[in-house]
N, C-alpha and C positions, 0 to 999 in steps of 0.2 A: 425592497428591502423587507425582509421577514419581521414579524413582531419580536421574535427572539433576538435577532441581531440588533434591532433597534434598542431593546432592553439592555443588551450587552454594551452597546455604545453610550446609551444614557448613563448607565453605572460607571463606565470608564470616564465619562466626561466629568464626573464629580471627584475624581482622583487628582492629586497634585500633578503638575505639568511633567515632572520626571517620570512619574509612574504611568502617565498616559503615553509618553514616548516610549517607555519599556513595553507597555501593552501593544502599541502600534507596530513596534519593531518585531515582536514576537508573531503577531498576526501576519505581517508582511512576509517574514521568514517562513511562516507555515505555508502560506499561499504559494510562495516560490518553490517550497519543497514539494508541494503537491503537483505543481506545473511540471517540475523536473521528473518526478516519478512517473506522471502520465505519459510525458514525451519518451522516457526510457521504456516503459511498458509497451508502448505503442510500437516501438522500434524492434521488439522482440517476438511480435506476433507470428511472422513467417517461420523463424526457427522453432518456436514453440509448436506451431501447428505440424511442422514436419516431424517432430519428436513424438508428438501425440499419434500421428499416424504410423509412425514406425513401432511405437508401443501396441498399437491396436493390431497390426499385422502380426507381430510376436505372439500376442495373446491368441488370436485367431488360428495361429499355426502351432499352437500348444506348446510354445516355447517359454512360458511363464510359469510361476507356481504362486500360491498364495503366501502372503507374508507371514513370516514367523518372528515373533518379537525376540525370542531367545537366540534364534539363528542369525537373523538380520540385524539385530541391535544388541549385541553381547554386552556393552557397557552402559545399558540404559539404566 
């Protein structure tokens, strides 16, 4: 465990029980969210790679143009 995490847990251990439980719930929810995000991102690598390859082919074929904020994002 890192020193920073130890400090965070030490500080949290001084809180009332209800606040410790709230802190623990928040931390566990964040860890679960990170796990789900990592799984979802890992599952998209093949489609993203295919899209990147397609974009590179279009660029190399001269089928792209530089981004223009006024033209491409008129409502910015």
